[in-house]
N, C-alpha and C positions, 0 to 999 in steps of 0.2 A: 115477388115480395108483397106481403099484405100491407094494407094501408096503415094498420096499427104498427107493424114492424118498422115501416118507413118513418113513422112519427117517432118511434123509440130511438132510432138511429140518428135522427135529426134534432132531437130535443136536447135541452141542456141537462146536465147531470142532476138528478134529484131522486129522492127515495120513491119507490113505487113497486109495482109487480108486473111481470111479463109472463107470457104463457109459452107453451111448446111451439106454436106457430112462429112467435117472435124469435125463439132460439134457433129454429130451423132457418129462418130468413137471415139471421145474423151469421150463422155458420156458413151459409151459402155466400154471403158477402165477403167474409174473411178468407174462407178456404175454397171458394168457388173456382179459383184458377189452378187448383191441383189437377194434374193431367188425367187422372183415372177416376172413374165414378166410385170405385170401392174406397179410394183414398178420401174422397169427399164425404162418403157415407161414414167411415170410421172416425173422421175428424169430428163430425157432429155427435157421434156416440160418445167419444172420449170427452168432448166438451160437456155433454150432458152428465156424464159420470162424475167429472170434477165438481160440477155445481150441485149435484144432488146426493153424493155419497158422504155420509158422516164419517168422521175418524179417518183412518188410513185409507188412502185411495189407490189400492192395488188393482190390477186388472181383474182379478177374481171378485173382489168386493164390488167394484163398479158394475160388473156384469150381473152380479146377484141383485144389487139394488135396482138396476134397470130391467130386471126380469128377463135377461137374455140367456140363451143356452150356455152350458159350461164351456163349450168350445169358443165362445166369444172372448173369454179372457185371453186365450192365446192369440187370437186375431188382434185384440187391442195391443198386446205386447209387441207383436210383429209390426203393427202400424207405426209404433213409436220407434222401435229399435232397428228394424230392417227395411222398412219401406223407403224407397229412394226419393222422397219428395223434398222439394226446396222450401225452406222455411222463410226465405226472404220476402216472397210475395205476400204471405199472410201478415208478416210484421209490417210491411209497407201499408197494408190496409188498416191495421190496428192504429198506426201512427196517424193516418189520415182521419180516421173516425175521431180519435182523441183530439186532434188539432181542431176539427170542426166544432166539437162541443166545448172546447176550452180555448177560445181565440186569444186569451191574454195569458197563456201558459208560458212558463220558462222550462228550459231543459234542466233536469237534475240527474244525479247519478247515485248509485249505491253499490257497495261491495257486499255480496251475499256469500256467507260461509255455509256450505251444505255438507253437514257431517255425514260420513259414510262408513259402513263397516267393510271388512274385507280389504282387498288390495287392487281390485280390477276396475274400479270406477275411473273413467278417463279424467286425467288432470289431477288425480289425488295428490295432495300435499300434506305434510305434517306441520301444523302451525300451532302457535300458542296465542289464542285470542285473549280477551280481557281477563278471563279466569286464571290465566297463567299455566293451565294444564295443556299439554300437547294433545291435539286431536287430529284425526285424519279427515280431511274435508276437500271438497271442490270449491274453487273460488270463482264466482260469477260476477261480472260487472254489468249492471243494468242501466239503461238510459230511459228516463221517465219524462213525460210531459206533466207539468204540475202547475195548477193554479192555486187560488186561496182555499180550495175545499178538497181537491182530490189530486192524487198522484197516480198516473197510469203508466205501467211498464210497456214499452214498445220495441226495444231492442236489447239483445244480450250478447256478451262475449265471455268465453271461458278462458281463464288465465292458465297458461301452460308454461312449464319450466323446461330446462334443458334435459331433465331426467326423462321427460316424455318425448320431447321433440328430437333428441339425439339418439334415440333407441329405435332402430328400424322395425324390430319385431313388435314393440309396444305400439308404434304408430300404425302398423298393419292391423293388429287386433282391434285397436280403438277406432280405426277408420278415420284417422286424422289426415286431412287433405295435405298434399305436398307443399302448398304455399303457406301453411300455418306455421309460424315460428314464435319463439318466446318474445313477448313484447311487454313494455311497461304499461301500467294501467292508464296513464294519461294518453298513450298512443292508441290503445284500444278504444278509449272514449272518443278520441278524435275521429277514428274510423267510423264510429256510429253516427257522430254529428255530421260528418261529411256525407255519409250515405243519405241521411235525412235531407240534407241540403240538395243533393242530387235528385232526390225524389220530390223536391219542392214542398217539403213539409216543415212548417214553423221555421221558415228561413231566417226571420229576423228575431227569433226568440233568443234571449241571452242564456248562457250556460252558467248554472249555479253548481259549483264544484266543492265537495266537502273536504274537510281536513283529513279524513281517513286515508285518502290516497292522493294528497297534494304534496308529496315529499320533494318534488322538484318543480315548483310552480312556474319558474321562469321559462322553462322549455315549453310548457303548455301554452303560456301567454304568448311566446314568440310565434307559435303556430296559429293561435287564434287571431293574432294581429294580422297575419298574412291573409286570412280569409275574411277579415272584417267582422268577426263574430264578437259581440259584447259578452262580458263575463263577470261573474262574482266568484272569487276563489278564496276559500278560507285558508289562512296561513297560520303557521305556528308562531308563538310569541317571539321565538328566537330567529325568525326569518329576517335576514338583513335587507335593508332598504336605504336609499338615499333620499332624504326629504328635501323638497324644494320650498324654502321658507321665504316669503315676501314680506317686506317691511310695510308699515302703515302708510308710508309715502310712496305713491306709484312710481316716482322717479328713482327710487332706490333700487339697486340691482338685487336680484334674488340671491340668497345664500344657500349653500348646500350643507347638509349634515347627514352623516352616515351612522346608522345604529340599527338595532333590532326593531321589529314592529312594536314590541312593548316599550323599548327605550325611547323611541321617537315620541310616543304619546304618554310618557311617564308623568309629565306635569299635569295632564288632564286627570290623573288619578287623584290629585290633590285639589284641583281647582274646579273641575266640572261638577255641576249639581244636577240631580235627576230632573228630567222634564216632568211637569205636573202629571200625576197619574201613572207614571212609568216606574218600573222596578229596576231600571238600568239606565246608565248614562251613555250617550252616543257622542263620539267625537271623530274627527277626521283630519287628514293632512294629505297634501299632494306629494307623491313619491315617484321614484323610479326604482326598478330592481337594481340592487348593487351587484355589479358584475365587473370582473377584471378586464373583460373585453368592452371597452367604452363604446365601440361601434355596434355592439349587439343590439338588434331591434328591440328586444325586451328591456334592455337597459336604457334606451333612448326615450321611449314613450312615457309621457306623464300619465300617472294613474292616481286613483284615490284610495287611500288606506282608511278604512272605517273600523272603529273599535267599539265593542259593547263592553262597558264597565259595570259589573253588577253592583247593586247598592250594598250587598253584603260582601265584605272583604274576603271572606273565606271561599267565595266562589271565584272561579277562574274567568279572566277576561277572554274575549274572543275577537279575532281580527279577520277582516276580509279585504282583499285588494280587488279593485274593480275598474273596468274601463268606463263606467258610467260616471264620469267626473262631475257632470253638472246635475246629477240626480241628488236630491236631498238625502242626507245620511239615514233618516228614518225610513225612507222608501227603499234604499239599498238593504237596510236591515230586515225589513219586512220580506223582501224577495229572498234574501239569504236564508231566512228561517223556513222557507218552503221545503228545504231538505228534510225537516222534521216530519213532514207529511209523507215523504218518500220512505223514511225509516218505518213509519207505521204501515205503509203498504207492504213493505217487505215482510213484516211480521204476519200480516194477514195472508199473504201468498204462502208463507211457510206453514202456517197452522190451519188455514181454512181451505186452501186450494191445492194442496198436495205437492208443493215445491220440494219438500223434504222426503217425499214418499217414492221417489224413483231412483234406482241405483245408478243409472246413467253410465253404462260400461262403454258406450261408443260416442264419438263426437257428434254424429248426426242425431243419435237418440237423445242426447242431452239437449241439443237445440230444439228438437221437436217438442220435448216435454215442456221446456221453458216457454215456447211459443203458445202451446195449448193452455198452460196456466195463466199466461198473460191475457189471452183471449177470454178466458173464463172470468178473470178479474174485471176486465173492461165491460163485459156483458153485465156483470153484477152491478157495476156502477151505473150503467145505462138503465137498468131495471129499477 
């Protein structure tokens, strides 16, 4: 590895330029554990193609831009769809690099809807996103390391339903491993977080979990409590909680009140005033998850419910429940908003680095492409 490449990989994220030698060194660091030399070579070529090809990043276009023979397009396609390389080792290296350059990062997640034509893309589902129109798409769940400036994708999971997992012929064609089963998004997220912990990557970083896939937050919280992972989870206004209300006199016993997140903080909508220079009011209360099972770990643990109340009444309030009980609400709010950087990263991955340009008919092929796109994004941030 060249001295300059080493400096690039060890430097903080900042705008700049890198050259071919740096990309070769970076590719060797991320994909150097692939067992075959041809796999390592095509990984570097594919990475270069994603970074340098404008518009649609098909195998033929990348080969053309890179000045390769026409046969290279087929080789690139085979490297992604057919070559039996393990994507876990490169992702582990991506996570380590990202954690090194972002020591104060949190974990964030994002659901990515990848629209596909045809019927053969692995995991294809018919969904109705915000537009209300039904579309065929794959659903990917990404795990990102995110600080105050950048959000870097390091792990991915593909959401599969019964239609794919219970059909032996579909599983065979898509090369879905036998141990892959339909699982909720929160469980897939936990798998990725636990894998990062096992790899000793950002072990103490809290998880910031967005409202898009926190439909059953108490189950996720129960699992995070067991591992000791701190968290900030956005919850819906109608999420039920039991508030722990303490009187002004320390000798008075605490009282309990059960209501929704919005209901518990309703009086703040009338009484709280914006902090100077802020466009929203922040307020908080100590809560427990309301659960019929009083002995459930998620119901017993005291948490902090933080609300963002916009100055304009026509805007919706937002709510987060967090294990960071002693952290000031404005700090919790700042950490929670890092998910917005993750949403921007997803847009860039889709439009600039070819996340939407691969059909992904096989389970390994989908993971290969997502890994290469993530590697390209991290390299661009380093450069």
